[in-house]
Structure formats: structure tokens, C-alpha cells
MARZATOR-356383 format. One record per residue: x, y, z of N, C-alpha, C, O in turn; residue in three letters; residue number from 1. Coordinates in steps of 0.05 Angstrom, whole numbers, plus 5000, padded with zeros to 4 digits. Layout:
N
TORDO  nxx  nyy  nzz caxx cayy cazz  cxx  cyy  czz  oxx  oyy  ozz rest  nr
TORDO    X    Y    Z    X    Y    Z    X    Y    Z    X    Y    Z  ALA NUM
...
END
This chain:
93
TORDO  nxx  nyy  nzz caxx cayy cazz  cxx  cyy  czz  oxx  oyy  ozz rest  nr
TORDO 5203 1030 6786 5182 1042 6770 5181 1029 6742 5201 1018 6733  SER   1
TORDO 5158 1030 6730 5156 1018 6703 5172 1033 6682 5181 1021 6663  SER   2
TORDO 5176 1059 6687 5192 1075 6668 5221 1065 6669 5234 1061 6648  THR   3
TORDO 5232 1061 6693 5259 1050 6696 5261 1023 6683 5281 1017 6670  ALA   4
TORDO 5241 1006 6688 5242 0979 6676 5242 0980 6646 5255 0964 6633  ALA   5
TORDO 5227 0999 6635 5227 1001 6605 5254 1010 6595 5264 1000 6575  THR   6
TORDO 5266 1030 6608 5293 1039 6600 5312 1015 6602 5329 1011 6584  TYR   7
TORDO 5310 1000 6623 5328 0977 6627 5324 0956 6604 5343 0946 6593  HIS   8
TORDO 5298 0951 6598 5293 0932 6576 5303 0941 6549 5313 0926 6533  SER   9
TORDO 5300 0967 6544 5310 0978 6519 5341 0976 6519 5352 0969 6498  MET  10
TORDO 5354 0980 6541 5382 0976 6543 5390 0948 6537 5410 0943 6523  GLY  11
TORDO 5375 0928 6547 5381 0900 6541 5380 0894 6511 5397 0880 6501  ASN  12
TORDO 5359 0904 6498 5357 0900 6469 5381 0912 6454 5393 0899 6437  VAL  13
TORDO 5387 0936 6461 5410 0950 6448 5436 0935 6453 5453 0933 6435  LEU  14
TORDO 5440 0926 6478 5464 0911 6485 5466 0886 6468 5487 0880 6457  HIS  15
TORDO 5444 0872 6465 5444 0847 6450 5449 0852 6420 5458 0834 6406  ASN  16
TORDO 5443 0876 6411 5448 0883 6383 5477 0894 6379 5485 0900 6357  GLN  17
TORDO 5492 0895 6401 5519 0906 6399 5520 0936 6399 5542 0947 6393  GLY  18
TORDO 5499 0949 6405 5498 0979 6406 5503 0988 6434 5485 0998 6448  LYS  19
TORDO 5528 0984 6443 5535 0988 6471 5532 1016 6481 5522 1020 6504  TYR  20
TORDO 5540 1035 6466 5537 1063 6475 5508 1071 6479 5501 1084 6498  GLU  21
TORDO 5491 1062 6460 5462 1068 6462 5451 1053 6487 5434 1064 6501  ASP  22
TORDO 5459 1028 6491 5450 1013 6513 5458 1027 6539 5442 1028 6558  ALA  23
TORDO 5482 1037 6540 5492 1050 6565 5474 1074 6572 5468 1079 6595  MET  24
TORDO 5465 1089 6551 5448 1112 6557 5422 1103 6569 5412 1116 6588  GLN  25
TORDO 5411 1081 6559 5385 1071 6571 5389 1061 6599 5373 1067 6617  GLN  26
TORDO 5411 1047 6604 5417 1038 6631 5421 1061 6650 5412 1060 6673  TYR  27
TORDO 5434 1082 6641 5439 1105 6658 5413 1118 6666 5409 1127 6689  GLN  28
TORDO 5394 1120 6647 5368 1131 6653 5354 1114 6674 5343 1125 6693  HIS  29
TORDO 5354 1088 6670 5342 1070 6689 5355 1073 6717 5341 1073 6737  ALA  30
TORDO 5381 1074 6717 5395 1076 6743 5388 1102 6757 5383 1102 6782  LEU  31
TORDO 5387 1124 6743 5380 1150 6756 5352 1148 6769 5349 1157 6792  GLU  32
TORDO 5333 1136 6755 5306 1134 6766 5306 1115 6790 5294 1122 6810  ILE  33
TORDO 5320 1093 6788 5320 1073 6810 5334 1084 6834 5325 1080 6857  LYS  34
TORDO 5355 1099 6830 5369 1111 6854 5351 1130 6868 5351 1131 6893  LEU  35
TORDO 5336 1146 6853 5318 1166 6865 5294 1153 6878 5285 1162 6900  LYS  36
TORDO 5282 1133 6866 5257 1121 6876 5261 1097 6894 5245 1094 6913  THR  37
TORDO 5282 1081 6890 5285 1057 6905 5309 1058 6924 5310 1044 6944  LEU  38
TORDO 5329 1074 6917 5353 1076 6933 5375 1057 6923 5369 1039 6907  GLY  39
TORDO 5399 1061 6932 5422 1045 6922 5423 1016 6931 5437 1000 6919  PRO  40
TORDO 5408 1009 6952 5410 0982 6963 5389 0963 6951 5390 0939 6956  GLU  41
TORDO 5370 0973 6936 5349 0957 6925 5359 0937 6904 5377 0944 6889  HIS  42
TORDO 5347 0913 6903 5357 0893 6884 5353 0901 6855 5369 0894 6838  SER  43
TORDO 5333 0917 6849 5329 0926 6821 5351 0945 6813 5360 0945 6790  SER  44
TORDO 5360 0962 6832 5382 0980 6827 5408 0964 6821 5423 0971 6804  THR  45
TORDO 5411 0943 6837 5435 0926 6833 5435 0913 6806 5456 0910 6793  ALA  46
TORDO 5412 0905 6796 5410 0893 6769 5419 0913 6748 5432 0905 6728  LYS  47
TORDO 5412 0938 6751 5420 0958 6732 5450 0963 6733 5463 0966 6712  THR  48
TORDO 5461 0964 6757 5490 0966 6760 5504 0943 6745 5524 0947 6731  TYR  49
TORDO 5493 0919 6748 5504 0896 6735 5503 0899 6705 5522 0892 6691  HIS  50
TORDO 5481 0909 6694 5479 0913 6665 5499 0933 6655 5510 0930 6633  SER  51
TORDO 5503 0954 6670 5523 0974 6663 5551 0962 6662 5566 0966 6644  ILE  52
TORDO 5557 0947 6683 5583 0933 6684 5586 0914 6660 5608 0913 6648  GLU  53
TORDO 5565 0899 6654 5566 0880 6632 5571 0894 6606 5585 0885 6588  LYS  54
TORDO 5558 0918 6602 5562 0933 6578 5590 0943 6575 5602 0942 6553  THR  55
TORDO 5601 0955 6596 5629 0963 6595 5647 0940 6588 5666 0943 6572  TYR  56
TORDO 5642 0917 6599 5658 0893 6593 5655 0885 6564 5675 0878 6551  HIS  57
TORDO 5631 0887 6553 5627 0880 6525 5641 0899 6506 5652 0891 6486  SER  58
TORDO 5640 0925 6513 5655 0945 6498 5685 0938 6498 5699 0939 6478  ILE  59
TORDO 5695 0931 6522 5723 0923 6524 5730 0899 6507 5751 0899 6494  GLY  60
TORDO 5712 0879 6507 5717 0856 6490 5718 0863 6461 5736 0853 6446  ASN  61
TORDO 5700 0880 6452 5699 0888 6424 5725 0903 6416 5736 0899 6395  ALA  62
TORDO 5734 0921 6434 5758 0936 6429 5783 0918 6428 5801 0921 6412  LEU  63
TORDO 5783 0899 6446 5805 0880 6447 5806 0863 6421 5828 0859 6410  GLN  64
TORDO 5783 0855 6412 5782 0840 6386 5793 0856 6363 5803 0845 6343  ASP  65
TORDO 5791 0883 6365 5801 0901 6344 5830 0908 6349 5842 0924 6333  GLN  66
TORDO 5843 0897 6370 5870 0903 6376 5874 0930 6390 5897 0940 6392  GLY  67
TORDO 5853 0942 6400 5855 0968 6414 5856 0962 6444 5838 0967 6459  LYS  68
TORDO 5880 0953 6452 5883 0943 6479 5881 0965 6500 5870 0960 6521  TYR  69
TORDO 5892 0988 6495 5891 1010 6514 5863 1018 6519 5855 1023 6542  GLY  70
TORDO 5847 1021 6498 5819 1029 6501 5803 1007 6514 5785 1012 6530  LYS  71
TORDO 5810 0982 6508 5797 0959 6521 5801 0960 6552 5783 0956 6567  ALA  72
TORDO 5826 0965 6559 5832 0967 6588 5817 0989 6602 5808 0986 6625  MET  73
TORDO 5813 1011 6588 5796 1033 6600 5768 1024 6605 5757 1030 6626  GLN  74
TORDO 5757 1008 6587 5730 0998 6591 5729 0977 6614 5710 0977 6630  GLN  75
TORDO 5749 0960 6615 5750 0941 6637 5753 0954 6664 5741 0945 6684  TYR  76
TORDO 5768 0976 6665 5771 0991 6690 5744 1004 6698 5737 1004 6721  ARG  77
TORDO 5729 1014 6678 5702 1024 6684 5684 1002 6695 5669 1007 6713  LYS  78
TORDO 5686 0979 6683 5670 0956 6692 5677 0950 6721 5659 0945 6738  ALA  79
TORDO 5703 0950 6727 5712 0944 6755 5702 0965 6774 5694 0959 6796  LEU  80
TORDO 5703 0991 6766 5693 1012 6783 5664 1008 6790 5656 1013 6813  GLU  81
TORDO 5648 1000 6770 5620 0995 6775 5616 0972 6795 5600 0973 6813  VAL  82
TORDO 5632 0951 6790 5630 0927 6808 5637 0935 6837 5622 0928 6855  GLN  83
TORDO 5658 0950 6840 5666 0959 6867 5646 0977 6880 5641 0975 6904  LEU  84
TORDO 5634 0995 6864 5614 1013 6875 5589 0997 6883 5577 1003 6904  LYS  85
TORDO 5581 0978 6867 5556 0964 6872 5560 0942 6894 5542 0938 6910  ALA  86
TORDO 5583 0929 6894 5586 0906 6912 5606 0910 6934 5605 0896 6954  LEU  87
TORDO 5624 0930 6931 5644 0934 6951 5669 0917 6945 5667 0897 6931  GLY  88
TORDO 5692 0925 6956 5717 0912 6949 5720 0884 6961 5737 0869 6952  PRO  89
TORDO 5704 0877 6981 5707 0851 6994 5689 0829 6982 5690 0806 6991  GLU  90
TORDO 5672 0836 6962 5654 0817 6950 5670 0795 6935 5691 0801 6924  HIS  91
TORDO 5660 0771 6936 5675 0748 6924 5674 0746 6894 5690 0731 6883  SER  92
TORDO 5655 0759 6880 5653 0755 6851 5670 0773 6835 5670 0771 6810  SER  93
END
């Protein structure tokens, strides 16, 4: 839907500005809409999962740069959970 695409685009802008928590909210809105309207297997839904994973990873990087290693690991684990959910444990990437 165009609403989901708009939420996703807003998330991209916020992510690029380093506003990761705000970006995550927009991606979550997009994901909810896409799951309801397109289903979990649609390529557009997969793109939103990827953006969520990327944002968790960016938050982890920022925390690691600040020396907050425990919190960084929590974010990397969240990124991994999203990857596994979206792609499955046998995927090569």
C-alpha cells in the first residue's frame, strides 16, 4: 500500500539522519500494514524486515562506538532475530 511505502520512506530518512528509534517506529508501522495486506512472503515485506534489521545494526554500531558493548550486543541480537525470522536459519547471508 502507498501508506506503508510512505512509512518506510520516512523511516529511511530518519535512519539516514541517525534517528534510529524514530526510524524503527516508522518501519514497524510499515511492517504491520504490509503483513496485513501483502503477507509475510511478499518482497515488499522482506524489504521492511531488512530495514528493521539494518536499523538495529546501526544502533548497535553507535553503542559500540560509545563503548557500550553490552547494549550493542543486545541490538545485534535483535538484528539477528529479525534476519532469522525473515530469512530462516539456513539462509546464506
